[in-house]
N, CA and C atoms of all chains as a GROMACS GRO file, in nm:
protein
  591
    1MET      N    1   2.003  -3.833  -4.158
    1MET     CA    2   1.984  -3.688  -4.180
    1MET      C    3   2.074  -3.612  -4.083
    2PRO      N    4   2.175  -3.542  -4.134
    2PRO     CA    5   2.267  -3.471  -4.045
    2PRO      C    6   2.195  -3.362  -3.967
    3ARG      N    7   2.247  -3.338  -3.846
    3ARG     CA    8   2.191  -3.231  -3.765
    3ARG      C    9   2.235  -3.096  -3.823
    4VAL      N   10   2.175  -2.991  -3.771
    4VAL     CA   11   2.188  -2.858  -3.833
    4VAL      C   12   2.332  -2.807  -3.837
    5HIS      N   13   2.414  -2.846  -3.740
    5HIS     CA   14   2.551  -2.797  -3.738
    5HIS      C   15   2.645  -2.879  -3.826
    6ASP      N   16   2.600  -2.996  -3.870
    6ASP     CA   17   2.687  -3.090  -3.942
    6ASP      C   18   2.679  -3.058  -4.091
    7ARG      N   19   2.751  -2.954  -4.136
    7ARG     CA   20   2.724  -2.888  -4.264
    7ARG      C   21   2.796  -2.944  -4.385
    8GLY      N   22   2.899  -3.025  -4.362
    8GLY     CA   23   2.980  -3.069  -4.476
    8GLY      C   24   2.897  -3.133  -4.586
    9GLY      N   25   2.914  -3.086  -4.709
    9GLY     CA   26   2.842  -3.144  -4.820
    9GLY      C   27   2.704  -3.087  -4.844
   10TRP      N   28   2.664  -2.991  -4.762
   10TRP     CA   29   2.535  -2.926  -4.787
   10TRP      C   30   2.545  -2.842  -4.915
   11PRO      N   31   2.431  -2.816  -4.976
   11PRO     CA   32   2.435  -2.733  -5.097
   11PRO      C   33   2.507  -2.601  -5.070
   12ASP      N   34   2.578  -2.556  -5.168
   12ASP     CA   35   2.657  -2.434  -5.155
   12ASP      C   36   2.570  -2.316  -5.113
   13ALA      N   37   2.607  -2.253  -5.003
   13ALA     CA   38   2.529  -2.138  -4.954
   13ALA      C   39   2.590  -2.007  -5.000
   14GLY      N   40   2.680  -2.013  -5.096
   14GLY     CA   41   2.742  -1.892  -5.145
   14GLY      C   42   2.875  -1.868  -5.077
   15PRO      N   43   2.946  -1.765  -5.122
   15PRO     CA   44   3.080  -1.740  -5.068
   15PRO      C   45   3.076  -1.700  -4.921
   16ILE      N   46   3.181  -1.734  -4.850
   16ILE     CA   47   3.193  -1.696  -4.709
   16ILE      C   48   3.238  -1.550  -4.702
   17ASN      N   49   3.169  -1.475  -4.617
   17ASN     CA   50   3.209  -1.335  -4.596
   17ASN      C   51   3.331  -1.332  -4.504
   18LYS      N   52   3.444  -1.301  -4.562
   18LYS     CA   53   3.569  -1.305  -4.484
   18LYS      C   54   3.610  -1.167  -4.434
   19ALA      N   55   3.524  -1.068  -4.456
   19ALA     CA   56   3.559  -0.932  -4.415
   19ALA      C   57   3.571  -0.924  -4.262
   20GLU      N   58   3.671  -0.851  -4.217
   20GLU     CA   59   3.683  -0.826  -4.073
   20GLU      C   60   3.570  -0.733  -4.030
   21HIS      N   61   3.518  -0.754  -3.910
   21HIS     CA   62   3.416  -0.661  -3.863
   21HIS      C   63   3.433  -0.640  -3.714
   22ASN      N   64   3.380  -0.528  -3.669
   22ASN     CA   65   3.390  -0.497  -3.527
   22ASN      C   66   3.282  -0.572  -3.451
   23TYR      N   67   3.314  -0.606  -3.330
   23TYR     CA   68   3.217  -0.673  -3.245
   23TYR      C   69   3.146  -0.572  -3.157
   24ALA      N   70   3.018  -0.597  -3.134
   24ALA     CA   71   2.941  -0.513  -3.043
   24ALA      C   72   2.986  -0.544  -2.899
   25LEU      N   73   2.959  -0.451  -2.810
   25LEU     CA   74   3.001  -0.469  -2.670
   25LEU      C   75   2.944  -0.599  -2.612
   26TRP      N   76   2.815  -0.627  -2.644
   26TRP     CA   77   2.754  -0.749  -2.585
   26TRP      C   78   2.823  -0.874  -2.637
   27GLU      N   79   2.876  -0.868  -2.760
   27GLU     CA   80   2.945  -0.985  -2.816
   27GLU      C   81   3.078  -1.007  -2.743
   28LYS      N   82   3.148  -0.898  -2.717
   28LYS     CA   83   3.274  -0.908  -2.642
   28LYS      C   84   3.248  -0.960  -2.501
   29ARG      N   85   3.138  -0.912  -2.443
   29ARG     CA   86   3.104  -0.957  -2.307
   29ARG      C   87   3.067  -1.105  -2.306
   30THR      N   88   3.000  -1.149  -2.413
   30THR     CA   89   2.964  -1.291  -2.423
   30THR      C   90   3.089  -1.376  -2.429
   31ASP      N   91   3.185  -1.332  -2.509
   31ASP     CA   92   3.312  -1.404  -2.520
   31ASP      C   93   3.382  -1.408  -2.384
   32ALA      N   94   3.386  -1.293  -2.317
   32ALA     CA   95   3.452  -1.286  -2.186
   32ALA      C   96   3.382  -1.374  -2.084
   33LEU      N   97   3.248  -1.378  -2.093
   33LEU     CA   98   3.170  -1.460  -1.999
   33LEU      C   99   3.206  -1.607  -2.014
   34LEU      N  100   3.215  -1.652  -2.138
   34LEU     CA  101   3.249  -1.793  -2.159
   34LEU      C  102   3.391  -1.823  -2.110
   35MET      N  103   3.486  -1.732  -2.143
   35MET     CA  104   3.624  -1.754  -2.099
   35MET      C  105   3.631  -1.767  -1.947
   36LEU      N  106   3.552  -1.684  -1.880
   36LEU     CA  107   3.550  -1.688  -1.733
   36LEU      C  108   3.488  -1.818  -1.682
   37LEU      N  109   3.373  -1.855  -1.738
   37LEU     CA  110   3.303  -1.975  -1.691
   37LEU      C  111   3.384  -2.102  -1.716
   38ALA      N  112   3.462  -2.101  -1.826
   38ALA     CA  113   3.539  -2.220  -1.862
   38ALA      C  114   3.682  -2.216  -1.808
   39SER      N  115   3.717  -2.110  -1.738
   39SER     CA  116   3.856  -2.094  -1.693
   39SER      C  117   3.891  -2.200  -1.589
   40PRO      N  118   4.019  -2.237  -1.580
   40PRO     CA  119   4.061  -2.337  -1.482
   40PRO      C  120   4.023  -2.298  -1.339
   41ALA      N  121   4.015  -2.166  -1.314
   41ALA     CA  122   3.982  -2.121  -1.179
   41ALA      C  123   3.834  -2.146  -1.146
   42LYS      N  124   3.747  -2.134  -1.247
   42LYS     CA  125   3.602  -2.147  -1.223
   42LYS      C  126   3.551  -2.287  -1.258
   43LYS      N  127   3.588  -2.336  -1.376
   43LYS     CA  128   3.545  -2.469  -1.421
   43LYS      C  129   3.394  -2.490  -1.410
   44VAL      N  130   3.318  -2.388  -1.444
   44VAL     CA  131   3.173  -2.401  -1.437
   44VAL      C  132   3.122  -2.484  -1.555
   45LEU      N  133   3.182  -2.460  -1.671
   45LEU     CA  134   3.142  -2.540  -1.787
   45LEU      C  135   3.260  -2.561  -1.880
   46ARG      N  136   3.244  -2.658  -1.969
   46ARG     CA  137   3.346  -2.690  -2.068
   46ARG      C  138   3.298  -2.651  -2.207
   47VAL      N  139   3.393  -2.628  -2.297
   47VAL     CA  140   3.353  -2.592  -2.433
   47VAL      C  141   3.276  -2.705  -2.499
   48ASP      N  142   3.303  -2.830  -2.459
   48ASP     CA  143   3.226  -2.943  -2.514
   48ASP      C  144   3.078  -2.926  -2.481
   49GLU      N  145   3.051  -2.878  -2.361
   49GLU     CA  146   2.911  -2.855  -2.320
   49GLU      C  147   2.850  -2.740  -2.401
   50LEU      N  148   2.930  -2.637  -2.424
   50LEU     CA  149   2.881  -2.524  -2.505
   50LEU      C  150   2.842  -2.573  -2.644
   51ARG      N  151   2.931  -2.654  -2.702
   51ARG     CA  152   2.902  -2.705  -2.836
   51ARG      C  153   2.774  -2.788  -2.836
   52ARG      N  154   2.762  -2.873  -2.736
   52ARG     CA  155   2.643  -2.958  -2.728
   52ARG      C  156   2.517  -2.872  -2.718
   53ALA      N  157   2.524  -2.766  -2.636
   53ALA     CA  158   2.406  -2.680  -2.619
   53ALA      C  159   2.375  -2.605  -2.749
   54ILE      N  160   2.478  -2.563  -2.822
   54ILE     CA  161   2.456  -2.495  -2.950
   54ILE      C  162   2.393  -2.591  -3.051
   55GLU      N  163   2.445  -2.714  -3.054
   55GLU     CA  164   2.393  -2.814  -3.148
   55GLU      C  165   2.248  -2.851  -3.117
   56SER      N  166   2.208  -2.829  -2.992
   56SER     CA  167   2.072  -2.865  -2.950
   56SER      C  168   1.969  -2.756  -2.980
   57LEU      N  169   2.015  -2.642  -3.029
   57LEU     CA  170   1.920  -2.537  -3.066
   57LEU      C  171   1.827  -2.590  -3.174
   58PRO      N  172   1.700  -2.553  -3.170
   58PRO     CA  173   1.611  -2.592  -3.281
   58PRO      C  174   1.670  -2.539  -3.413
   59PRO      N  175   1.665  -2.619  -3.519
   59PRO     CA  176   1.730  -2.579  -3.645
   59PRO      C  177   1.694  -2.438  -3.690
   60GLU      N  178   1.566  -2.399  -3.676
   60GLU     CA  179   1.529  -2.266  -3.724
   60GLU      C  180   1.595  -2.157  -3.638
   61ALA      N  181   1.610  -2.183  -3.508
   61ALA     CA  182   1.678  -2.086  -3.421
   61ALA      C  183   1.826  -2.080  -3.456
   62TYR      N  184   1.886  -2.196  -3.481
   62TYR     CA  185   2.027  -2.202  -3.518
   62TYR      C  186   2.054  -2.119  -3.644
   63GLU      N  187   1.966  -2.131  -3.742
   63GLU     CA  188   1.984  -2.060  -3.868
   63GLU      C  189   1.964  -1.909  -3.852
   64ARG      N  190   1.873  -1.873  -3.762
   64ARG     CA  191   1.837  -1.732  -3.745
   64ARG      C  192   1.943  -1.656  -3.666
   65MET      N  193   2.005  -1.726  -3.569
   65MET     CA  194   2.094  -1.657  -3.475
   65MET      C  195   2.231  -1.628  -3.535
   66SER      N  196   2.291  -1.521  -3.484
   66SER     CA  197   2.429  -1.491  -3.520
   66SER      C  198   2.520  -1.577  -3.432
   67TYR      N  199   2.648  -1.572  -3.462
   67TYR     CA  200   2.747  -1.654  -3.390
   67TYR      C  201   2.738  -1.636  -3.238
   68TYR      N  202   2.744  -1.513  -3.192
   68TYR     CA  203   2.742  -1.491  -3.047
   68TYR      C  204   2.603  -1.504  -2.986
   69GLU      N  205   2.500  -1.490  -3.067
   69GLU     CA  206   2.365  -1.520  -3.016
   69GLU      C  207   2.355  -1.669  -2.981
   70ARG      N  208   2.418  -1.754  -3.064
   70ARG     CA  209   2.420  -1.897  -3.031
   70ARG      C  210   2.497  -1.920  -2.902
   71TRP      N  211   2.608  -1.851  -2.888
   71TRP     CA  212   2.688  -1.867  -2.764
   71TRP      C  213   2.607  -1.827  -2.641
   72ILE      N  214   2.546  -1.710  -2.643
   72ILE     CA  215   2.480  -1.660  -2.522
   72ILE      C  216   2.358  -1.745  -2.491
   73SER      N  217   2.291  -1.793  -2.597
   73SER     CA  218   2.177  -1.882  -2.576
   73SER      C  219   2.221  -2.013  -2.511
   74ALA      N  220   2.335  -2.066  -2.559
   74ALA     CA  221   2.387  -2.192  -2.503
   74ALA      C  222   2.434  -2.172  -2.359
   75ILE      N  223   2.499  -2.059  -2.332
   75ILE     CA  224   2.544  -2.031  -2.195
   75ILE      C  225   2.423  -2.025  -2.101
   76GLU      N  226   2.317  -1.960  -2.148
   76GLU     CA  227   2.195  -1.951  -2.066
   76GLU      C  228   2.140  -2.091  -2.037
   77THR      N  229   2.132  -2.174  -2.142
   77THR     CA  230   2.085  -2.313  -2.124
   77THR      C  231   2.167  -2.384  -2.017
   78LEU      N  232   2.299  -2.368  -2.023
   78LEU     CA  233   2.388  -2.444  -1.934
   78LEU      C  234   2.383  -2.394  -1.790
   79VAL      N  235   2.378  -2.262  -1.770
   79VAL     CA  236   2.374  -2.214  -1.631
   79VAL      C  237   2.239  -2.248  -1.565
   80ILE      N  238   2.133  -2.257  -1.647
   80ILE     CA  239   2.003  -2.301  -1.593
   80ILE      C  240   2.010  -2.451  -1.561
   81GLU      N  241   2.063  -2.528  -1.656
   81GLU     CA  242   2.077  -2.674  -1.638
   81GLU      C  243   2.158  -2.707  -1.512
   82LYS      N  244   2.259  -2.627  -1.484
   82LYS     CA  245   2.347  -2.653  -1.370
   82LYS      C  246   2.293  -2.593  -1.239
   83GLY      N  247   2.178  -2.526  -1.250
   83GLY     CA  248   2.116  -2.473  -1.129
   83GLY      C  249   2.183  -2.348  -1.074
   84ILE      N  250   2.262  -2.280  -1.157
   84ILE     CA  251   2.332  -2.159  -1.111
   84ILE      C  252   2.237  -2.039  -1.112
   85LEU      N  253   2.160  -2.029  -1.219
   85LEU     CA  254   2.058  -1.925  -1.230
   85LEU      C  255   1.929  -1.991  -1.278
   86THR      N  256   1.817  -1.926  -1.249
   86THR     CA  257   1.691  -1.974  -1.305
   86THR      C  258   1.655  -1.886  -1.425
   87LYS      N  259   1.566  -1.939  -1.510
   87LYS     CA  260   1.522  -1.862  -1.625
   87LYS      C  261   1.457  -1.731  -1.579
   88GLU      N  262   1.382  -1.741  -1.469
   88GLU     CA  263   1.312  -1.623  -1.416
   88GLU      C  264   1.413  -1.516  -1.375
   89GLU      N  265   1.520  -1.556  -1.310
   89GLU     CA  266   1.623  -1.460  -1.268
   89GLU      C  267   1.687  -1.390  -1.388
   90ILE      N  268   1.715  -1.470  -1.491
   90ILE     CA  269   1.778  -1.412  -1.611
   90ILE      C  270   1.682  -1.316  -1.680
   91ASP      N  271   1.554  -1.360  -1.696
   91ASP     CA  272   1.455  -1.275  -1.763
   91ASP      C  273   1.432  -1.145  -1.686
   92LYS      N  274   1.429  -1.155  -1.552
   92LYS     CA  275   1.406  -1.038  -1.469
   92LYS      C  276   1.519  -0.937  -1.488
   93LYS      N  277   1.642  -0.987  -1.488
   93LYS     CA  278   1.758  -0.900  -1.505
   93LYS      C  279   1.755  -0.834  -1.643
   94ALA      N  280   1.715  -0.912  -1.744
   94ALA     CA  281   1.709  -0.858  -1.880
   94ALA      C  282   1.606  -0.746  -1.889
   95GLU      N  283   1.494  -0.768  -1.820
   95GLU     CA  284   1.389  -0.664  -1.819
   95GLU      C  285   1.438  -0.536  -1.753
   96GLU      N  286   1.510  -0.552  -1.641
   96GLU     CA  287   1.566  -0.435  -1.572
   96GLU      C  288   1.659  -0.357  -1.663
   97LYS      N  289   1.739  -0.433  -1.739
   97LYS     CA  290   1.834  -0.368  -1.830
   97LYS      C  291   1.762  -0.292  -1.941
   98ASP      N  292   1.652  -0.351  -1.986
   98ASP     CA  293   1.579  -0.291  -2.098
   98ASP      C  294   1.504  -0.164  -2.056
   99SER      N  295   1.460  -0.160  -1.931
   99SER     CA  296   1.376  -0.049  -1.888
   99SER      C  297   1.459   0.073  -1.850
  100MET      N  298   4.613  -4.893  -2.140
  100MET     CA  299   4.539  -4.942  -2.255
  100MET      C  300   4.613  -4.901  -2.384
  101ALA      N  301   4.623  -4.996  -2.475
  101ALA     CA  302   4.697  -4.968  -2.598
  101ALA      C  303   4.601  -4.922  -2.708
  102ALA      N  304   4.657  -4.849  -2.802
  102ALA     CA  305   4.577  -4.804  -2.917
  102ALA      C  306   4.543  -4.926  -3.003
  103LYS      N  307   4.420  -4.929  -3.051
  103LYS     CA  308   4.372  -5.043  -3.130
  103LYS      C  309   4.427  -5.041  -3.273
  104PHE      N  310   4.454  -4.922  -3.323
  104PHE     CA  311   4.498  -4.909  -3.462
  104PHE      C  312   4.637  -4.847  -3.468
  105LYS      N  313   4.705  -4.868  -3.581
  105LYS     CA  314   4.837  -4.809  -3.601
  105LYS      C  315   4.841  -4.742  -3.739
  106PRO      N  316   4.935  -4.650  -3.758
  106PRO     CA  317   4.944  -4.583  -3.887
  106PRO      C  318   4.952  -4.684  -4.002
  107GLY      N  319   4.876  -4.656  -4.106
  107GLY     CA  320   4.872  -4.745  -4.221
  107GLY      C  321   4.748  -4.834  -4.222
  108ASP      N  322   4.685  -4.855  -4.105
  108ASP     CA  323   4.565  -4.939  -4.098
  108ASP      C  324   4.450  -4.875  -4.176
  109GLN      N  325   4.370  -4.962  -4.239
  109GLN     CA  326   4.248  -4.916  -4.306
  109GLN      C  327   4.133  -4.922  -4.206
  110VAL      N  328   4.055  -4.818  -4.200
  110VAL     CA  329   3.942  -4.817  -4.105
  110VAL      C  330   3.817  -4.765  -4.175
  111ARG      N  331   3.704  -4.814  -4.127
  111ARG     CA  332   3.577  -4.760  -4.174
  111ARG      C  333   3.517  -4.680  -4.060
  112ILE      N  334   3.458  -4.566  -4.094
  112ILE     CA  335   3.396  -4.482  -3.991
  112ILE      C  336   3.256  -4.536  -3.965
  113ARG      N  337   3.226  -4.555  -3.838
  113ARG     CA  338   3.094  -4.604  -3.799
  113ARG      C  339   2.984  -4.511  -3.851
  114VAL      N  340   2.870  -4.568  -3.877
  114VAL     CA  341   2.756  -4.488  -3.920
  114VAL      C  342   2.661  -4.473  -3.802
  115GLY      N  343   2.622  -4.352  -3.774
  115GLY     CA  344   2.525  -4.336  -3.667
  115GLY      C  345   2.504  -4.190  -3.633
  116SER      N  346   2.386  -4.160  -3.586
  116SER     CA  347   2.364  -4.026  -3.533
  116SER      C  348   2.302  -4.042  -3.396
  117PRO      N  349   2.386  -4.081  -3.298
  117PRO     CA  350   2.333  -4.097  -3.162
  117PRO      C  351   2.276  -3.965  -3.114
  118PRO      N  352   2.173  -3.972  -3.030
  118PRO     CA  353   2.120  -3.847  -2.978
  118PRO      C  354   2.229  -3.777  -2.898
  119GLY      N  355   2.229  -3.646  -2.900
  119GLY     CA  356   2.330  -3.575  -2.823
  119GLY      C  357   2.450  -3.538  -2.907
  120HIS      N  358   2.559  -3.513  -2.838
  120HIS     CA  359   2.677  -3.455  -2.902
  120HIS      C  360   2.772  -3.563  -2.952
  121PHE      N  361   2.813  -3.553  -3.077
  121PHE     CA  362   2.920  -3.640  -3.126
  121PHE      C  363   3.005  -3.563  -3.224
  122ARG      N  364   3.130  -3.609  -3.239
  122ARG     CA  365   3.229  -3.528  -3.311
  122ARG      C  366   3.263  -3.580  -3.450
  123THR      N  367   3.180  -3.668  -3.504
  123THR     CA  368   3.215  -3.730  -3.631
  123THR      C  369   3.117  -3.689  -3.738
  124PRO      N  370   3.161  -3.602  -3.831
  124PRO     CA  371   3.065  -3.548  -3.928
  124PRO      C  372   3.008  -3.655  -4.020
  125SER      N  373   2.888  -3.631  -4.066
  125SER     CA  374   2.817  -3.731  -4.145
  125SER      C  375   2.887  -3.762  -4.277
  126TYR      N  376   2.963  -3.666  -4.330
  126TYR     CA  377   3.021  -3.690  -4.464
  126TYR      C  378   3.135  -3.791  -4.464
  127VAL      N  379   3.186  -3.830  -4.347
  127VAL     CA  380   3.286  -3.938  -4.346
  127VAL      C  381   3.227  -4.070  -4.296
  128GLN      N  382   3.106  -4.068  -4.246
  128GLN     CA  383   3.048  -4.191  -4.192
  128GLN      C  384   3.029  -4.295  -4.303
  129GLY      N  385   3.069  -4.417  -4.272
  129GLY     CA  386   3.058  -4.526  -4.369
  129GLY      C  387   3.173  -4.530  -4.469
  130LYS      N  388   3.261  -4.430  -4.464
  130LYS     CA  389   3.371  -4.423  -4.560
  130LYS      C  390   3.496  -4.492  -4.504
  131VAL      N  391   3.579  -4.538  -4.595
  131VAL     CA  392   3.703  -4.605  -4.555
  131VAL      C  393   3.819  -4.506  -4.564
  132GLY      N  394   3.895  -4.499  -4.457
  132GLY     CA  395   4.011  -4.410  -4.453
  132GLY      C  396   4.134  -4.485  -4.405
  133ARG      N  397   4.241  -4.409  -4.390
  133ARG     CA  398   4.368  -4.469  -4.348
  133ARG      C  399   4.419  -4.395  -4.225
  134ILE      N  400   4.462  -4.472  -4.126
  134ILE     CA  401   4.521  -4.410  -4.007
  134ILE      C  402   4.655  -4.349  -4.045
  135GLU      N  403   4.669  -4.220  -4.016
  135GLU     CA  404   4.795  -4.151  -4.047
  135GLU      C  405   4.881  -4.133  -3.922
  136ALA      N  406   4.817  -4.112  -3.808
  136ALA     CA  407   4.892  -4.088  -3.685
  136ALA      C  408   4.800  -4.110  -3.564
  137ILE      N  409   4.864  -4.138  -3.452
  137ILE     CA  410   4.791  -4.149  -3.325
  137ILE      C  411   4.823  -4.022  -3.246
  138HIS      N  412   4.721  -3.945  -3.215
  138HIS     CA  413   4.744  -3.820  -3.141
  138HIS      C  414   4.767  -3.846  -2.992
  139GLY      N  415   4.714  -3.955  -2.941
  139GLY     CA  416   4.721  -3.982  -2.797
  139GLY      C  417   4.582  -4.017  -2.747
  140ASP      N  418   4.568  -4.030  -2.614
  140ASP     CA  419   4.434  -4.058  -2.561
  140ASP      C  420   4.383  -3.938  -2.483
  141PHE      N  421   4.255  -3.915  -2.497
  141PHE     CA  422   4.192  -3.795  -2.441
  141PHE      C  423   4.057  -3.832  -2.381
  142ARG      N  424   4.012  -3.747  -2.291
  142ARG     CA  425   3.877  -3.766  -2.236
  142ARG      C  426   3.775  -3.758  -2.348
  143ASN      N  427   3.677  -3.846  -2.342
  143ASN     CA  428   3.578  -3.856  -2.449
  143ASN      C  429   3.486  -3.732  -2.449
  144PRO      N  430   3.492  -3.653  -2.557
  144PRO     CA  431   3.411  -3.530  -2.561
  144PRO      C  432   3.261  -3.556  -2.556
  145GLU      N  433   3.221  -3.679  -2.594
  145GLU     CA  434   3.078  -3.709  -2.594
  145GLU      C  435   3.024  -3.719  -2.452
  146GLY      N  436   3.112  -3.751  -2.355
  146GLY     CA  437   3.075  -3.748  -2.214
  146GLY      C  438   3.094  -3.609  -2.156
  147LEU      N  439   3.206  -3.547  -2.191
  147LEU     CA  440   3.236  -3.412  -2.140
  147LEU      C  441   3.124  -3.314  -2.176
  148ALA      N  442   3.060  -3.339  -2.289
  148ALA     CA  443   2.955  -3.248  -2.336
  148ALA      C  444   2.834  -3.247  -2.242
  149TYR      N  445   2.826  -3.349  -2.155
  149TYR     CA  446   2.715  -3.355  -2.060
  149TYR      C  447   2.762  -3.338  -1.916
  150GLY      N  448   2.881  -3.278  -1.900
  150GLY     CA  449   2.932  -3.251  -1.766
  150GLY      C  450   2.989  -3.374  -1.697
  151LYS      N  451   3.006  -3.484  -1.772
  151LYS     CA  452   3.065  -3.606  -1.713
  151LYS      C  453   3.217  -3.597  -1.722
  152ASP      N  454   3.286  -3.701  -1.666
  152ASP     CA  455   3.433  -3.693  -1.662
  152ASP      C  456   3.500  -3.737  -1.791
  153GLY      N  457   3.425  -3.792  -1.886
  153GLY     CA  458   3.484  -3.829  -2.015
  153GLY      C  459   3.574  -3.952  -2.008
  154LEU      N  460   3.564  -4.028  -1.900
  154LEU     CA  461   3.648  -4.148  -1.885
  154LEU      C  462   3.565  -4.272  -1.919
  155PRO      N  463   3.625  -4.381  -1.969
  155PRO     CA  464   3.767  -4.393  -2.000
  155PRO      C  465   3.808  -4.306  -2.118
  156LYS      N  466   3.937  -4.272  -2.117
  156LYS     CA  467   3.988  -4.192  -2.229
  156LYS      C  468   3.980  -4.273  -2.359
  157GLN      N  469   3.971  -4.199  -2.468
  157GLN     CA  470   3.963  -4.260  -2.601
  157GLN      C  471   4.085  -4.218  -2.682
  158PHE      N  472   4.139  -4.312  -2.759
  158PHE     CA  473   4.246  -4.272  -2.850
  158PHE      C  474   4.188  -4.188  -2.963
  159LEU      N  475   4.266  -4.087  -3.002
  159LEU     CA  476   4.226  -3.998  -3.112
  159LEU      C  477   4.328  -4.015  -3.224
  160TYR      N  478   4.277  -4.037  -3.344
  160TYR     CA  479   4.363  -4.063  -3.460
  160TYR      C  480   4.345  -3.955  -3.567
  161LEU      N  481   4.454  -3.936  -3.640
  161LEU     CA  482   4.443  -3.859  -3.764
  161LEU      C  483   4.412  -3.960  -3.875
  162VAL      N  484   4.300  -3.940  -3.941
  162VAL     CA  485   4.257  -4.034  -4.046
  162VAL      C  486   4.250  -3.958  -4.177
  163SER      N  487   4.296  -4.020  -4.284
  163SER     CA  488   4.288  -3.953  -4.414
  163SER      C  489   4.196  -4.029  -4.508
  164PHE      N  490   4.134  -3.953  -4.597
  164PHE     CA  491   4.039  -4.007  -4.695
  164PHE      C  492   4.072  -3.953  -4.833
  165ASP      N  493   4.040  -4.036  -4.932
  165ASP     CA  494   4.047  -3.994  -5.071
  165ASP      C  495   3.928  -3.899  -5.095
  166GLN      N  496   3.957  -3.774  -5.129
  166GLN     CA  497   3.848  -3.675  -5.145
  166GLN      C  498   3.743  -3.722  -5.246
  167ALA      N  499   3.790  -3.786  -5.353
  167ALA     CA  500   3.698  -3.827  -5.459
  167ALA      C  501   3.601  -3.935  -5.409
  168GLN      N  502   3.641  -4.004  -5.300
  168GLN     CA  503   3.552  -4.106  -5.244
  168GLN      C  504   3.444  -4.041  -5.156
  169LEU      N  505   3.473  -3.921  -5.105
  169LEU     CA  506   3.379  -3.853  -5.015
  169LEU      C  507   3.271  -3.776  -5.090
  170TRP      N  508   3.312  -3.718  -5.204
  170TRP     CA  509   3.221  -3.628  -5.274
  170TRP      C  510   3.196  -3.678  -5.416
  171GLU      N  511   3.072  -3.705  -5.446
  171GLU     CA  512   3.036  -3.762  -5.576
  171GLU      C  513   3.085  -3.678  -5.692
  172THR      N  514   3.078  -3.548  -5.675
  172THR     CA  515   3.108  -3.461  -5.789
  172THR      C  516   3.247  -3.399  -5.778
  173TYR      N  517   3.334  -3.461  -5.697
  173TYR     CA  518   3.466  -3.402  -5.674
  173TYR      C  519   3.544  -3.395  -5.806
  174ALA      N  520   3.586  -3.273  -5.842
  174ALA     CA  521   3.641  -3.253  -5.976
  174ALA      C  522   3.790  -3.217  -5.976
  175ALA      N  523   3.850  -3.205  -5.857
  175ALA     CA  524   3.991  -3.165  -5.854
  175ALA      C  525   4.081  -3.289  -5.861
  176SER      N  526   4.204  -3.273  -5.818
  176SER     CA  527   4.302  -3.381  -5.833
  176SER      C  528   4.260  -3.508  -5.761
  177SER      N  529   4.281  -3.622  -5.826
  177SER     CA  530   4.247  -3.750  -5.764
  177SER      C  531   4.344  -3.785  -5.651
  178ARG      N  532   4.449  -3.705  -5.637
  178ARG     CA  533   4.544  -3.730  -5.528
  178ARG      C  534   4.507  -3.654  -5.401
  179ASP      N  535   4.406  -3.568  -5.408
  179ASP     CA  536   4.367  -3.488  -5.291
  179ASP      C  537   4.315  -3.578  -5.179
  180ARG      N  538   4.356  -3.544  -5.057
  180ARG     CA  539   4.307  -3.620  -4.941
  180ARG      C  540   4.253  -3.526  -4.836
  181LEU      N  541   4.155  -3.576  -4.761
  181LEU     CA  542   4.101  -3.502  -4.647
  181LEU      C  543   4.161  -3.564  -4.520
  182PHE      N  544   4.206  -3.480  -4.428
  182PHE     CA  545   4.260  -3.526  -4.300
  182PHE      C  546   4.166  -3.481  -4.189
  183ILE      N  547   4.130  -3.574  -4.104
  183ILE     CA  548   4.034  -3.540  -3.998
  183ILE      C  549   4.066  -3.624  -3.874
  184ASP      N  550   4.044  -3.565  -3.757
  184ASP     CA  551   4.067  -3.636  -3.631
  184ASP      C  552   3.940  -3.712  -3.592
  185VAL      N  553   3.956  -3.840  -3.561
  185VAL     CA  554   3.841  -3.923  -3.525
  185VAL      C  555   3.877  -4.008  -3.402
  186TYR      N  556   3.783  -4.017  -3.310
  186TYR     CA  557   3.804  -4.099  -3.190
  186TYR      C  558   3.785  -4.248  -3.220
  187GLU      N  559   3.856  -4.328  -3.138
  187GLU     CA  560   3.863  -4.472  -3.164
  187GLU      C  561   3.727  -4.541  -3.169
  188HIS      N  562   3.633  -4.498  -3.084
  188HIS     CA  563   3.506  -4.569  -3.080
  188HIS      C  564   3.421  -4.546  -3.205
  189TRP      N  565   3.469  -4.459  -3.294
  189TRP     CA  566   3.400  -4.439  -3.422
  189TRP      C  567   3.463  -4.520  -3.535
  190LEU      N  568   3.570  -4.596  -3.504
  190LEU     CA  569   3.645  -4.665  -3.609
  190LEU      C  570   3.624  -4.816  -3.605
  191GLU      N  571   3.610  -4.875  -3.725
  191GLU     CA  572   3.602  -5.020  -3.739
  191GLU      C  573   3.714  -5.064  -3.831
  192ARG      N  574   3.774  -5.177  -3.796
  192ARG     CA  575   3.885  -5.226  -3.877
  192ARG      C  576   3.834  -5.276  -4.012
  193VAL      N  577   3.910  -5.248  -4.117
  193VAL     CA  578   3.879  -5.303  -4.249
  193VAL      C  579   3.992  -5.400  -4.280
  194ASP      N  580   3.958  -5.527  -4.296
  194ASP     CA  581   4.062  -5.626  -4.324
  194ASP      C  582   4.112  -5.611  -4.466
  195CYS      N  583   4.242  -5.629  -4.482
  195CYS     CA  584   4.301  -5.620  -4.616
  195CYS      C  585   4.239  -5.726  -4.704
  196GLY      N  586   4.206  -5.688  -4.823
  196GLY     CA  587   4.152  -5.785  -4.917
  196GLY      C  588   4.000  -5.790  -4.915
  197SER      N  589   3.938  -5.730  -4.813
  197SER     CA  590   3.791  -5.732  -4.809
  197SER      C  591   3.735  -5.616  -4.890
   0.00000   0.00000   0.00000
């Protein structure tokens, strides 16, 4: 049974939306965050690790999330795994931003 | 370390879904393809995905498949081929005549 990301040969899900679209600020920031973390100067994580973390999302979460939601979720998993930030620190910061 | 396969060799893709990250899609597993080119040797992404050094390096090959062999209902040209990069540890030799 292929994992959720291993899509080749799955039943046709309809045409691919190829329309160009604008990215939200948080999506651009997510992209920038990964570029920084994976940069030769920082070397905090590798794209192979990002892929692994994305593939490890529960299938229902993988299906529900948008492209950059998967990225930011995987980045969070990895920085926690590496002991750089704790879940509590991330949640606290998110709450501050929301309030 | 030398590459195990050379262009023209017939190979079968290993079947397996090891836990964790791997780069070989299920639709080519168990299928027989042909080595088209050797890309070189690279750190193994299956180790890199867990923050390891990815050593020893693995040879990466360009492998081609007959599309009609991959997809039961393939309706286009019988000459169509799929080209995909596969690491050496996913390849098994297929002896000629077998």
